[in-house]
N, C-alpha and C positions, 0 to 999 in steps of 0.2 A: 452611407448609402441609404437613400430614401427609397423605401419599397413602394411607394405611392399609397393612396388613400386606403384604409382599412375597410373592408366591406363588412356590412353588418352580417351577423350570424345566420339569419334568415333569408338573406339576399339570394343566397345559392340554391334556396328550394322554396317550392310553393305548395301550399296543402290545400286540399279541397275537402271540407266537411262532408260526411255521409249521414244518412237517415238513422245510423247506430251511434249512440252517444259513446265518444272515446275512439272511434275508428275513422282512420284519415287516409285518404289517397294522396300520396307525397309525389311530387313531380320534381325531380332533381334538375339543376341547370346543366343543359347539353351544350358543349361546345364542340362544334363540327366544322369541318372544312373538306376539301377534296380527299384529303387522307384518310378521312373516317371521323370519329368522335371521341371524346373524353367525357366522363362524368364521375363525380365523386359518388360512390353507392352508399357510403356510410361515413359519417363524421359524428362522434359522440356530441361534440359541442354544438353543431348545427341542429341535430336531433333533439338535444335538451332545450334549444331555443323555440321549437315548436312543440315542446310539450312531451316528447318522448324521452323519458329520463331512465328507463330501465335498463339493466344491464343484461347484455347478450352473452350467453354462454355456449352456445352450440349454433353451427352452420349446417344447413341440410342442402341437398342438391338432389333433384328429382327429374327423371327423363322419362316421358310417357308418350305414347302414340295416340293419334286421333280417336276421340271419343272415350278415351280412358276417363273414368270418373272416381275421384280418390275423395274419401270422407264419407260423413263429416265427423272428424276427429276432434278430441280434446282430452285433457288429462284432469280428473277431479281432484287429485292431490299433485302438488308441483304443477300447477296450472302454468301454461305457457303463453306468453305474449309473441306474436310473431310479425315480422318485417318481411312481406314476401315481395319477389320481384321474377319477372321472366327475362332470361338473357336471349333466349332464341324460341321463336314459335309464339302462340298465343293461348291463353286460357280464359275461362269465366270462373273467376275466383267468387266463392261464396262464404259467408260468414253467418252464423246464426247467434243472436244475443242469449246467453244462457244465465243471465245474472237477474235473480228474482227481483233484486232491488231496482233494477233497471225500468225505466217508462217504456222501454222497447223490448222487454223480455219476450221470447218467443218470435222476434222480427229477425227477417234476414234481409241481406242486401247482397248484390252480385256486381261484380267490377271486372271489366276486361283489362287483362294485364298482357303486355306482349313485348317481345325484343324491340319492337318498332316504336311503341309509344313510352317504354322506359319507365313507366309509372311503377311506384311501389304501392303496397297497401299495408298499413299498420293496424293489426287485430291485436286489442288488449287481451290479457288474460279474462277467462270468464266466456268466451265465445267457442263454438264449434266451427271447424274449417275444413272446407274441401275445396276441389275444382274439377272442371271438365276441360279437356284438352279439345281447343277449337281448331288448331292447325293441323298439319299432318304429325307433327310431334312438337313437343315443347320441353325445354329446359328450365325448371322452376327452381329458384334458390330462396331459401329463407333462413333467417337468423330467429333463434329462440331465447326466450329469457329463462327458461329451465330446462334441464336435461330430459331427455327421453326416458319414460319410466314405464315400460309395458303394463307393470301390474296396476297403474293408474289410469291407462288409456280407457276410453269411452268412445262409442260410436254412435252418433245420432243417425236415425234412418234417414238417407238421402232423398228417399221418396215418400216421407211421411205425408199422407193426404192432408193432415191439419196444417202443415206448414206451407205447403202450396209453392214450393220453389220451382221457377222456372229455370231449368237448366239449359235452356234453348236446344234442345235435342235436334240433330240432324242425323238419325239413325239410333240405333240401339247402343246404349251406354256399356261400356266394359267395366264391370265393378267386380272387386276381389270378393271372395267367398266371406271374409272378414267384414267388409262393408256391407254385404247384402243381409249380415245378422244385426245390423243396427237397430236400435230400439226407438220407438216414437217419443216425441217429446214429452207427452203425458206419462211415459214410464221411466224418463231419463233422470239420471242423477244431475242436479243443477248446481249452481252457486249462490249464496246469499245475496 
């Protein structure tokens, strides 16, 4: 039986480069009709075809309400790359390049991810990551390349005046006590 032409590994996915080296916006191919939609949220071969060859070892699911701001988190040892997507609601996802060897060290970029646009964001190891919920609530799923290790977790100040991150506030952000204790970039542990 002939299954038809074999599609290329990258045909099912589109990538959009960002201003930060190695970070990509990923748009999966969505098949929709009157019943709803189908998409492949992860395929190891397809991801390798676009340059994401890391092995994922942990999946996380976060649900937060409007204006919750989580981050900016990273692990100094057992650094995690993350593939982030939103299945319901909308977030402004922020990543800060903490790799001293990068031409973009200390730079940040924000990307809107939503259940509607179905985009994913690949954030390589060496970045701090956080998000603010734009919708009434949001379900955020992300795959991580290393296990959560609280003893290695660090928090970069979400409101560091030197970073000048535009969180697009529409009211006072809801920030955890831990995240309120984040350190400025000039005092943060970073990567080579």
